[in-house]
C-alpha positions, 0 to 999 in steps of 0.5 A: 500500499502506498504510504500515504494512503496507509498514514491515513488509514491508520489516522482514520482507524484512530479516531474512531477508537477515540470515539468509542472511548470517549463514549464509553467513558461518559454513560450519559452520551451513550444512550438518549434521554428516557424523557423530554430535556429540562432546559438549561437555567437562563436559557429561554425554552422554545415556543410554539410558532405563531399561526400553530394550532392549539390544543383544544381545551376541554370541554368537560371541565365545569364551574364546581357550583355548592351543593344546595341541601333543602330540608323536606317536612311532610304531613299528612291531613291529620298533620301527622309526620310522615315517615315511609317516603323513599328518594323516588317519592322526591321531586325537585326543582331548581328555578323550574328545572328538575334536578339530579338528586344528589343526596338523600336522608332521613333525620339521620345525619348529625345536627350543629345546634346554635341555640339563641336565646334572648336575655333581654330585661324585656321577658324578665318574667319568662326567665324560670321557664327558659332556664329549665329548657336546657334538658330539652335541647340536650336530649330531644334536640341534639340527641347522641351525635349532635353538638350545640353552642349558645348564644344570648342577646340584649343590646349585646351578643354575647357567646355562653358555649361554643360548640360542644357535645357535652350535654352538661355544659349546654344545659349549664349554659341555659341554667346559668342565663343572666338578664340583660339590659331592655335591648334586642339585637335580634338580627345580629344573634341571627347574624352571629349564630350564622357565621358559627355554622358556616364553619361546621362540616357539610356532613351535619346538618345545621340548624338555628333555634330562637327563643326570643321575642319577635322584636329587634332594636339596634342591631347593625346587620339587615334581616335579608342579608343575615337570611341569604347567608343562612340560605347559602349556607344550608342553615335552616332557622326555628323560633319558639316565639315569646310572648311579651304579654304573657311577660307582663302578666307574670311581673312587672317588666321594663320595656321599649315597645309603646304601651298598647291603647287597649288593656290585654284581650281588648280590641280597639275598635268595635267587631263586624256586626255578626263575627266573633271578637278575635285575634284571628277575625281582627288579622284577617281584617287588617289583612294577611300577610303572605309571610312565605312572600315576604320571606322571599321579598326580603331576601331578593331586597337585603336593604329593606326594614322588617316590621312584620312579624320577623321570626315567622320570616326567618322560619319560612325563608330556611325552611323551619318553623315558627311556634308561638308560646303564651304560657311556660308550658309551652315554650318545653312544648315548642321545643320538642315538637322541634326536636321531633320535626328534626328527627323526622326531616328529609333532607335533599341535596342536588348541585343545580343545573340548568339555570342561571347562575346568579340571582334568586333561585326558587326551590320547589319539592314536590311528591309524587305516588301519594296523596293528601300531603303537605310539603314543606321547604325552603323557597330558595336562596339568592345568587349574587352576580360576579364581582357583586 
């Protein structure tokens, strides 16, 4: 072989062997990477050329809507609670659109209850009766799995007991109720109760039970806003309405309310000829208030003042029940009846679908395949527009 050709061949072989040696000494160069190559720190990442087709977005992504729970109480023609209904007996409509139920329960879910007690001097004569109600709340309302908190109010809102499942602690806080001033910041007390319940687990049924007069003075909160918040937090309000007249009949009372123009039991106007004069006939004479319609209107107009029957409005707006009392035994009976209803209550859950996202949502519940039943649920809830 020519000396020059031989030299080139030897050089070429040497270069090849050197390359193999380099690969053998650096395994990272000898194999391909197993995944995407990480960018070198400080270097810009290569971007997709402009005009290139974009990857389509996943159309299955939806905005998550909170679960709506609506308590439902069903009674027969005699007023007895109906306890044997099944999930397929119910139809729920949100703004007229039938919804698919995600949850169904009857009275078994654990309760979280805020007991709101008026401690105003206006009801001084009723304090002995109020102090005896502790065991009723623990035994007939809370039960074995429930927990409760206690709020008292006059011209201030006082947290007397935080949430606890200790029956003795709840009973002690109610037994030791102290009489306060003549103020009645009812709406502020309800607002405080709503805020406490908003932090309870969603698995618990959230309930407020007020034992109070239907009077508010000095509150900073508006009832409409309180009820909006209660509806969105799936809170049901029950009310045991105390009677100022009953308190006056049991003892001296200092009251900021204007005195009645006539003695208790005496009507200020002559009766309608041929009609017995009773509180019911006088109410009809003045015009009966549609409490449910008023409840819806108050939630929609949160800044409006509520002058007529605020506790009845609060219970109607949230699916609860208002019970008036005129004597001590009635207070105990009312609490016992509330406990019985809570443990016989159906809870229906759904995520709103096919309706407007904001504004007032009307809830309507029907029972099918059964006749002569009365169904009670909350009328709806209000969602504020985005950014409002």
